[in-house]
C-alpha positions in Angstrom: -168.8 64.3 -76.6 -168.1 68.0 -76.7 -166.8 67.5 -73.1 -164.0 65.2 -74.4 -162.4 67.8 -76.7 -161.0 69.9 -73.8 -159.5 66.8 -72.2 -157.9 65.8 -75.5 -156.5 69.3 -76.0 -155.1 69.2 -72.4 -153.5 65.9 -73.1 -151.9 67.2 -76.3 -150.5 70.3 -74.6 -149.2 68.2 -71.7 -147.5 65.7 -74.0 -145.9 68.2 -76.4 -145.5 71.4 -74.3 -148.1 74.2 -74.3 -147.6 76.8 -77.0 -146.0 74.6 -79.6 -147.7 73.2 -82.7 -149.2 69.8 -82.1 -146.6 67.2 -82.9 -143.5 69.4 -82.5 -142.0 68.9 -79.1 -139.7 71.4 -77.6 -136.0 70.6 -77.7 -135.8 70.3 -73.9 -138.5 67.7 -74.0 -136.4 65.3 -76.0 -135.8 62.8 -73.1 -139.5 62.7 -72.3 -140.5 62.2 -75.9 -138.0 59.3 -76.1 -139.7 57.6 -73.2 -143.0 57.8 -74.9 -141.9 55.5 -77.7 -142.0 56.5 -81.4 -142.7 60.2 -81.3 -144.1 60.1 -84.8 -147.1 58.1 -83.6 -148.1 60.7 -81.0 -149.2 63.5 -83.3 -151.1 61.2 -85.6 -153.0 59.7 -82.6 -153.9 63.1 -81.1 -154.9 64.5 -84.5 -157.1 61.5 -85.2 -158.8 61.9 -81.8 -159.3 65.6 -82.2 -160.9 65.2 -85.7 -163.0 62.3 -84.6 -164.7 64.4 -81.9 -164.6 67.7 -83.7 -167.9 69.0 -84.9 -167.2 68.5 -88.6 -168.9 67.0 -91.6 -169.6 63.3 -91.2 -167.2 62.3 -93.9 -164.3 64.0 -92.1 -165.2 62.4 -88.8 -165.6 59.0 -90.4 -162.1 59.2 -92.0 -160.6 60.3 -88.7 -162.2 57.3 -86.9 -161.1 54.9 -89.6 -157.6 56.3 -89.4 -157.5 55.7 -85.7 -158.2 52.0 -86.5 -155.4 51.9 -89.1 -153.0 53.4 -86.6 -153.6 50.4 -84.4 -152.8 52.2 -81.2 -154.8 50.6 -78.4 -154.8 53.9 -76.5 -157.5 55.0 -78.9 -159.9 52.2 -78.0 -161.7 53.9 -75.1 -162.3 57.0 -77.3 -163.5 54.8 -80.1 -165.9 53.0 -77.6 -167.4 56.4 -76.8 -168.0 57.0 -80.5 -170.2 53.9 -80.8 -172.8 55.9 -78.9 -172.5 58.9 -81.3 -175.7 60.3 -82.8 -174.3 59.8 -86.3 -174.8 56.2 -87.6 -171.8 56.6 -90.1 -169.5 57.4 -87.2 -170.9 54.5 -85.1 -170.2 52.0 -87.9 -166.7 53.5 -88.5 -166.0 53.1 -84.8 -166.9 49.4 -84.9 -164.7 48.9 -87.9 -161.8 50.8 -86.2 -162.1 48.8 -83.0 -162.2 45.5 -85.0 -159.0 46.4 -86.8 -157.1 46.3 -83.5 -156.4 42.8 -82.2 -156.4 43.6 -78.5 -158.2 42.2 -75.4 -159.8 45.6 -74.8 -161.1 45.7 -78.4 -162.7 42.2 -77.9 -164.3 43.4 -74.7 -165.8 46.5 -76.4 -167.2 44.5 -79.3 -168.7 41.9 -76.9 -170.2 44.7 -74.9 -171.8 46.2 -78.0 -173.5 42.8 -78.7 -174.8 42.8 -75.1 -175.8 46.4 -75.0 -179.6 46.8 -74.4 -180.2 49.9 -76.5 -177.8 50.0 -79.4 -179.3 49.3 -82.9 -179.3 45.7 -83.9 -177.4 46.6 -87.1 -174.4 47.7 -85.0 -174.6 44.5 -82.9 -174.5 42.4 -86.1 -171.5 44.3 -87.3 -169.8 43.8 -83.9 -170.5 40.0 -84.2 -169.0 39.9 -87.7 -166.0 42.0 -86.5 -165.5 40.0 -83.3 -164.3 37.0 -85.3 -161.3 39.0 -86.5 -160.0 39.1 -82.9 -159.2 35.4 -83.5 -159.0 34.5 -79.9 -160.5 31.5 -78.0 -162.6 33.8 -75.9 -164.1 35.6 -78.9 -165.1 32.2 -80.4 -166.6 31.1 -77.1 -168.6 34.3 -77.0 -169.9 33.8 -80.5 -171.0 30.3 -79.6 -172.8 31.7 -76.6 -174.6 34.3 -78.8 -175.5 31.6 -81.3 -177.1 29.3 -78.7 -178.5 31.6 -76.0 -182.1 32.7 -76.0 -181.0 35.9 -74.3 -180.0 37.3 -77.7 -182.4 38.1 -80.5 -183.0 35.7 -83.4 -181.1 38.0 -85.8 -178.1 38.1 -83.5 -178.2 34.3 -83.1 -178.3 33.9 -86.8 -175.4 36.3 -87.4 -173.3 34.4 -84.9 -174.2 31.1 -86.5 -173.3 32.5 -89.9 -170.0 33.8 -88.8 -169.1 30.6 -87.0 -170.2 28.5 -90.0 -167.8 30.4 -92.3 -164.9 29.7 -89.8 -162.7 26.8 -90.7 -161.8 24.3 -88.0 -158.1 25.0 -88.6 -158.6 28.7 -87.9 -160.4 27.8 -84.6 -157.5 25.6 -83.6 -154.9 28.3 -84.2 -156.6 30.9 -81.9 -154.7 32.4 -79.1 -155.8 32.8 -75.5 
């Protein structure tokens, strides 16, 4: 994860011009910044990514990871997926929550992959199952049904999927998108 920090710094310097403070683009970069979309989102995303990967106290990293989820920027999803493999369990659970906060096909894919992962702790897999329902898509519901019925998954994961599906109303299942 230490290797990701230089890449993030490079991206920050490229996006906002080397030598400037993060988040304050040069005046001659104005057309480029306008093409990126809302310029106010860029510094928050980059700062969140930097703090999430920075060797800092767990509480600081967890807050940064949760803030990335609150930003809702899907560009952070791959970095959050990396944090699921972090050595700190608090950061891992915060990454699952942050990914679940974003309703995006990539977020659904990451959460499904967590459930299928052979070496992640079962506690994280159960959290991913519970969070997967928030994606509110037909494919997420189908995956939960698969987990609930398949002998490929552990008894605890099957029960977690059954519990999540049992608490889902039929009306909510009918309103799911594709």
